N, C-alpha and C positions, 0 to 999 in steps of 0.2 A: 249400836255398840254403847255399852255403859262404860264410863271411866270413872275411877275412884280416885279422888284427889283431896286437897285441903287448900284453905286460902289462910295467907298470912296478911292480916289487916294492918294498914299503914298506921293505925293508932297505937300499934305496939312498937316499943322502941327497937330500932334496927339492930341492937346488939343481941337481941333475942332470936334473931333469924337463924343464925348458925345451928343452935340445938333443935329448932323446929324443923329445919331442912334435913338434917341428919336423921332425926326421928321419922319424918315422912319417908325418907330413903329406906330406912332400916325396917319400917313396917310394911314395905312393899306397895306404898301408894304409887300411883301412875303419874300424878301432877301435883305441883305446888303452884299455885296462883298468888301473885303479888299485884299490887296496882300502885300506880303513881297518883299520889293525891297532893294537890297543892299544899305547900308549907309542911309536908309531913316526911315523906322520903321519896328517893329516886327509884324508879322502876328499873332502869337499866342496870345501875350500880347494884341493887339488891338481887336482881336476876343473875348477874354475873357472879356475885359472891355465893349464891345458893347453888349454881351449877358447879363451882369450883369445890364446894364442900361436900358434894354428893357424887354418886357413882353412876347412877342409871335414872334417876328422877328427871322428868320433864318439867321445866320451870317456866312459867309464863309471866309477863307483865302486862297489865291492861288496866285501864287504858292509858296510853301515853297520850297526852293532851298536844296535838299538832300545833296549835298556835305557839306554844312554848318552844318548839323544836324545829330547826331547820331540817328540811327532808333529806339533805345530803348527810347531815350529821346522823339522823335517825338510820339511813342507809348503811353508813359505815358501822355504826353500833350494831345493827342487826346481822350485817355480814360477818363481823368479827365473831359475834356469839355463835352463829351458825357454823363457821369454820372451826372454831375451838371446841364446840360441844355439838357435834353433828346429830341432828335428830332430836335434840333435847331442849333447845331454846325456842320460845314462842313469844311474840310480841303482838300486841293489839294496839291500834291507834284510835282516836276519837276526837271529836271536835272540843271537848274540854267543857267544864262547867262555865257557863258564860260570866256569872258573877265574878268567879276566880280569875278568869281570863282578864276581865276588867281591871281587877286589882293589881294584876301584873304588868298592865299596859299592853296586853297581847290580844285583847277581844277585837274580833274583825266584824264587819257589816253583814257578810254572808258565811256563817260557819260551814254550811253544807257545800259552797263553791270551794272554799279552802280544802275541805276534806277531799272532795272530788279530785282537784288539781294534785293534791298531796299524794293520794292512793296512786294516781296514775304515774306520777314520777317515782314514787317508792318502789313500785312494782318493776318499772322499767329499769332502775338503777339495780335492784337485786337481781335482775334478770341478765345483767351484764351489759345492758345497753349504754350507749353514750347519748347523752340527752341535752337539748337546748330547749328551754320552756319560757315563755314570756307570758304567763297567765296573771290573772288578777292578783294573786297572792304568791304563787310559786313562780320564782325566777332562777333559772339555771342557765349557764353559758358553757356549752361543751363539756358537760360534767360525766364522768364515768368513774366507777370503782376500780382500783388497781386490783383489789382482792375480793371480786364478787364471790358470794357463797356458791359452793358446789358440793352436791348437787342444789339446784335452786330450792329455797324453802317451799314447803307446802303452804299454799294459800287457802284459807277458808274465808268465805264472805258471808255477810248478811243478805238477806233477800234484797235489801234496799240499795246494796253496793253498786255504784255507777257502771262498773265495767267487770268482766269476767277475770278470774285469777289465772295466773300461770301462763 
């Protein structure tokens, strides 16, 4: 299946996003993708705004760098977006650009271990599970979302993802 969409690069000033999102929606594009790039713009704030300014456009943020974001916070943000804009919000996460993670004090010794632990916890939280985790990087003590998304968001994974979605 082919999807027609556009990308709003983070090098553009955030105040231009409204006109781009509205134009993409009016033109009948299916998706608008944003990304969170260190020191440029927030993926979640931009996604929220673009969803609010449009009627049917699916809006995605990728990649949110997990070393900068607590998994419970990402789960809360994702659940809120999925509940407020059913079927229209898409978030993607990654291990981050390592030099940038170092600049922020968030670089970890094993980015793939962090990503594996993070994805496991994120999927569980978005699935409505109560979770206690004592991993190398992800630690949660009896955490569950009060407002998990319903229905559970569709999960797409890369071939290298550590566990099946959904």
